[in-house]
C-alpha positions as CSV (number, residue, x, y, z in Angstrom):
1,X,18.7,4.5,-97.5
2,X,21.1,7.4,-96.7
3,X,19.9,11.0,-97.3
4,X,21.0,12.7,-100.5
5,X,22.9,16.0,-100.0
6,X,23.7,18.5,-102.7
7,X,27.1,20.1,-102.9
8,X,27.5,23.3,-104.9
9,X,31.3,23.5,-105.5
10,X,33.4,26.6,-106.1
11,X,37.2,26.9,-105.8
12,X,39.7,25.7,-103.2
13,X,39.9,22.6,-101.1
14,X,36.7,23.3,-99.2
15,X,34.4,21.3,-101.5
16,X,36.5,18.1,-101.4
17,X,36.5,18.2,-97.6
18,X,32.7,18.6,-97.5
19,X,32.3,15.8,-99.9
20,X,34.4,13.4,-97.9
21,X,32.7,14.4,-94.6
22,X,29.2,13.9,-96.1
23,X,30.1,10.4,-97.3
24,X,31.7,9.6,-94.0
25,X,28.4,10.4,-92.4
26,X,26.6,8.1,-94.8
27,X,25.0,10.6,-97.2
28,X,24.8,10.2,-100.9
29,X,26.2,13.3,-102.5
30,X,25.2,15.1,-105.7
31,X,27.9,17.6,-106.7
32,X,27.2,20.6,-109.0
33,X,30.7,21.8,-109.8
34,X,31.3,25.2,-111.5
35,X,33.7,25.0,-114.4
36,X,36.8,27.2,-114.1
37,X,36.3,27.4,-110.3
38,X,35.9,24.0,-108.8
39,X,39.0,21.8,-108.9
40,X,39.1,19.0,-111.5
41,X,40.3,16.8,-108.6
42,X,36.7,16.6,-107.5
43,X,36.0,13.8,-110.0
44,X,38.8,11.8,-108.4
45,X,37.5,12.5,-104.9
46,X,34.0,11.5,-105.9
47,X,35.3,8.2,-107.4
48,X,37.3,7.5,-104.3
49,X,34.5,8.0,-101.8
50,X,31.8,6.3,-104.0
51,X,28.1,6.9,-104.4
52,X,28.7,10.4,-105.7
53,X,27.6,12.0,-109.0
54,X,29.5,15.1,-110.3
55,X,27.8,17.4,-112.7
56,X,29.9,20.2,-114.3
57,X,28.1,23.5,-115.2
58,X,29.1,26.9,-116.5
59,X,29.0,29.9,-114.2
60,X,25.6,31.4,-114.8
61,X,23.7,28.2,-115.3
62,X,21.6,28.5,-112.3
63,X,18.6,26.8,-113.9
64,X,20.8,23.8,-114.7
65,X,22.0,23.7,-111.1
66,X,18.4,23.6,-109.8
67,X,17.4,20.9,-112.3
68,X,20.3,18.6,-111.4
69,X,19.5,18.8,-107.7
70,X,15.8,18.4,-108.1
71,X,16.1,15.5,-110.5
72,X,18.3,13.8,-107.8
73,X,15.6,14.3,-105.2
74,X,17.9,16.7,-103.2
75,X,16.1,18.9,-100.6
76,X,19.3,20.0,-98.7
77,X,22.5,21.4,-100.1
78,X,25.8,23.0,-99.0
79,X,27.7,25.8,-100.8
80,X,31.4,25.2,-100.5
81,X,34.2,27.2,-102.1
82,X,34.1,30.6,-103.6
83,X,33.6,32.0,-107.0
84,X,35.8,34.9,-108.2
85,X,33.4,37.8,-108.1
86,X,35.2,39.8,-110.7
87,X,34.1,37.2,-113.3
88,X,30.6,38.7,-113.0
89,X,31.8,41.5,-115.2
90,X,33.3,39.4,-118.0
91,X,32.9,35.6,-117.9
92,X,29.2,35.0,-117.1
93,X,26.6,34.1,-119.7
94,X,23.5,33.9,-117.4
95,X,20.6,31.6,-118.3
96,X,17.0,32.7,-117.9
97,X,16.9,31.6,-114.2
98,X,20.0,33.6,-113.4
99,X,18.7,36.6,-115.4
100,X,15.5,36.6,-113.5
101,X,17.4,36.5,-110.2
102,X,19.7,39.3,-111.2
103,X,16.9,41.5,-112.3
104,X,15.4,41.3,-108.8
105,X,18.6,42.5,-107.1
106,X,19.0,46.1,-106.0
107,X,22.8,45.6,-105.6
108,X,25.3,43.0,-106.9
109,X,27.5,42.7,-103.8
110,X,28.4,39.3,-102.4
111,X,25.5,39.0,-100.0
112,X,22.9,40.1,-102.6
113,X,24.2,37.7,-105.3
114,X,24.6,34.6,-103.2
115,X,21.5,35.4,-101.2
116,X,19.6,35.6,-104.5
117,X,20.9,32.1,-105.5
118,X,19.8,30.8,-102.1
119,X,16.4,32.3,-102.7
120,X,16.0,30.6,-106.0
121,X,17.0,27.2,-104.5
122,X,14.5,27.7,-101.7
123,X,11.8,28.5,-104.2
124,X,12.4,25.1,-105.6
125,X,12.4,23.2,-102.3
126,X,16.1,23.1,-101.7
127,X,17.3,24.4,-98.4
128,X,20.9,25.6,-98.0
129,X,22.6,24.2,-94.9
130,X,25.2,26.0,-92.7
131,X,28.5,25.7,-94.5
132,X,30.2,24.3,-91.4
133,X,27.4,21.8,-90.6
134,X,29.6,18.8,-91.8
135,X,33.0,20.3,-90.7
136,X,32.6,21.4,-87.1
137,X,36.1,20.1,-86.2
138,X,37.7,22.6,-88.7
139,X,36.1,25.8,-87.1
140,X,38.7,28.1,-85.5
141,X,38.7,28.3,-81.7
142,X,39.4,31.5,-79.8
143,X,42.9,32.1,-78.6
144,X,46.1,30.3,-79.7
145,X,45.7,28.2,-82.8
146,X,49.3,27.7,-83.9
147,X,52.3,26.8,-81.7
148,X,53.7,30.4,-81.8
149,X,51.9,33.0,-79.6
150,X,51.5,36.6,-80.5
151,X,53.6,39.2,-78.8
152,X,52.2,42.5,-77.5
153,X,52.8,44.3,-80.8
154,X,50.9,41.6,-82.7
155,X,48.0,41.6,-80.3
156,X,47.8,45.4,-80.6
157,X,47.6,45.1,-84.4
158,X,45.1,42.2,-84.2
159,X,42.8,44.2,-82.0
160,X,43.1,47.3,-84.2
161,X,42.7,45.3,-87.3
162,X,39.6,43.4,-86.0
163,X,37.8,46.7,-85.5
164,X,38.7,48.0,-88.9
165,X,38.0,44.7,-90.7
166,X,34.7,44.4,-88.9
167,X,33.6,47.7,-90.3
168,X,34.7,46.8,-93.8
169,X,32.9,43.4,-93.6
170,X,29.8,45.1,-92.4
171,X,29.7,47.0,-95.7
172,X,30.2,43.7,-97.6
173,X,33.4,45.0,-99.2
174,X,35.7,42.2,-98.1
175,X,36.7,40.0,-95.1
176,X,40.5,40.5,-95.0
177,X,42.6,43.5,-94.0
178,X,46.4,44.0,-93.7
179,X,47.7,46.2,-91.0
180,X,51.1,47.3,-89.6
181,X,51.8,49.3,-86.4
182,X,48.0,50.0,-86.1
183,X,47.7,51.5,-89.5
184,X,45.6,50.0,-92.4
185,X,47.8,49.0,-95.2
186,X,45.4,47.1,-97.6
187,X,41.7,46.2,-97.7
188,X,40.3,43.2,-99.6
189,X,37.6,43.8,-102.3
190,X,37.0,41.5,-105.2
191,X,40.6,40.5,-105.7
192,X,40.5,37.9,-102.9
193,X,42.6,37.1,-99.8
194,X,45.9,36.1,-101.4
195,X,46.0,39.1,-103.7
196,X,45.4,41.6,-100.8
197,X,48.1,39.9,-98.7
198,X,50.5,40.3,-101.6
199,X,49.6,43.9,-102.0
200,X,49.9,44.6,-98.3
201,X,53.3,43.0,-98.2
202,X,54.5,45.0,-101.2
203,X,53.3,48.2,-99.5
204,X,54.3,47.6,-95.9
205,X,57.2,45.2,-96.2
206,X,58.0,42.5,-93.6
207,X,56.0,42.7,-90.3
208,X,52.6,43.3,-91.7
209,X,49.7,41.4,-89.9
210,X,46.7,39.8,-91.6
211,X,43.2,39.9,-90.0
212,X,40.3,37.9,-91.6
213,X,36.8,38.2,-90.2
214,X,33.2,37.2,-90.8
215,X,30.5,39.8,-91.4
216,X,28.9,41.1,-88.2
217,X,25.7,39.3,-89.2
218,X,27.4,36.5,-91.1
219,X,25.0,34.1,-92.9
220,X,26.8,30.9,-92.2
221,X,25.2,29.2,-95.3
222,X,27.7,31.0,-97.6
223,X,30.8,33.1,-98.0
224,X,32.2,32.2,-94.6
225,X,35.9,33.1,-94.0
226,X,38.2,30.3,-95.0
227,X,42.0,30.0,-94.6
228,X,44.4,27.3,-95.6
229,X,47.9,26.5,-96.7
230,X,47.6,28.8,-99.7
231,X,46.9,31.7,-97.2
232,X,50.1,30.9,-95.3
233,X,52.1,30.7,-98.5
234,X,50.9,34.1,-99.6
235,X,51.8,35.5,-96.1
236,X,55.3,34.0,-96.2
237,X,55.9,35.5,-99.6
238,X,54.7,38.9,-98.3
239,X,56.7,38.8,-95.1
240,X,53.6,38.7,-93.0
241,X,54.0,36.2,-90.1
242,X,50.9,36.9,-88.0
243,X,47.3,35.9,-88.8
244,X,44.2,36.5,-86.8
245,X,40.9,34.9,-87.7
246,X,37.3,35.2,-86.5
247,X,36.9,32.4,-84.0
248,X,33.7,30.3,-84.3
249,X,33.1,31.5,-87.9
250,X,36.3,30.7,-89.8
251,X,37.2,27.4,-91.3
252,X,40.8,26.1,-91.2
253,X,41.0,24.0,-94.4
254,X,42.7,20.7,-93.7
255,X,43.4,21.7,-90.1
256,X,46.3,19.4,-89.4
257,X,48.2,20.3,-92.6
258,X,47.4,24.0,-92.0
259,X,48.9,24.0,-88.5
260,X,52.0,22.0,-89.6
261,X,52.5,24.6,-92.4
262,X,52.1,27.5,-90.0
263,X,54.7,26.0,-87.6
264,X,57.2,25.4,-90.4
265,X,56.8,29.0,-91.7
266,X,56.9,30.5,-88.2
267,X,53.5,32.0,-88.6
268,X,51.4,33.0,-85.5
269,X,47.7,32.1,-85.9
270,X,45.3,33.5,-83.3
271,X,41.5,33.2,-82.9
272,X,39.8,36.6,-82.2
273,X,36.4,37.0,-80.7
274,X,34.2,40.1,-80.8
C-alpha cells in the first residue's frame, strides 16, 4: 500500500500543489485544513485526485490536528501555506494542546510559534518533512528566471536589498524588503508580502525593486519564501517591475503560469545566491 502523508494546509496555492504532487507519487494524503486560511478549493482538489481525506479545523485546534493525523496512522507531514500571524492577537481560541505549547515559548515570533507546533507533532511521532520535498521542480534557480534580464541599476538594488533583507530575516521580522536606488523603502513584518509591496510602491512610486529571501539558517520544514502570480499582481499595481528571490530556498508557485505572468507584466525575476 502507498504511504500516508499528512498535509497541514494554510493559505495560498501551495497546499493544492503539494496535494497533487503527493498523489502523483502514489501517497495517500490526509489534509488538515485551517478554516479561514486554507482555500475552500482544497475539497475539490482532493476529490479530483482521489484517496484524500480533508479535515477542517479552527486556528488554535492543535490537539485536533494531532488527533486527525495520528488516527490516520500518519508519521510524516508537510506544512504548506502560511497563516496570517496577526490573527494570533485576535482570532485564535487555543485548545489545551496549543495553550501548553504557547506557555513554553519565550517569544511568539514566526520561528518560535511554528517550531513549537513542529515540536508537538514530533512528540506524537509525526515528523515534519522539508516543505520542498515534493516540489523540487518549483524551487528557484540562481540567475535569470524570467525572460527579462536585470540592468545594472536593478542588479545594484538587488545586491543592496539582499544584504538588508538578510539582516531583517535573521531577526525573524520578515522575508521581503522593497528598495529603490539603494535605499530601504519598506520592510515586511506581520502584514505579509503583498501588503509591504503595496506600501513600498505608495512610498517610492514606480521603479521600486522587491527582494524576498529565506532566513540565514532557514528551517526548510516551514515558513519558506513563496512567490506566485499574486506577488506579480501586487508588484504591477505598485509599479515595481523587478523581483529578486533567494535561489535554492524559494518556491515559484505554479512555475509555468508564474513565468508567463511575469513576461506579460514585463517583470524581471532573478535568483540571488549568498
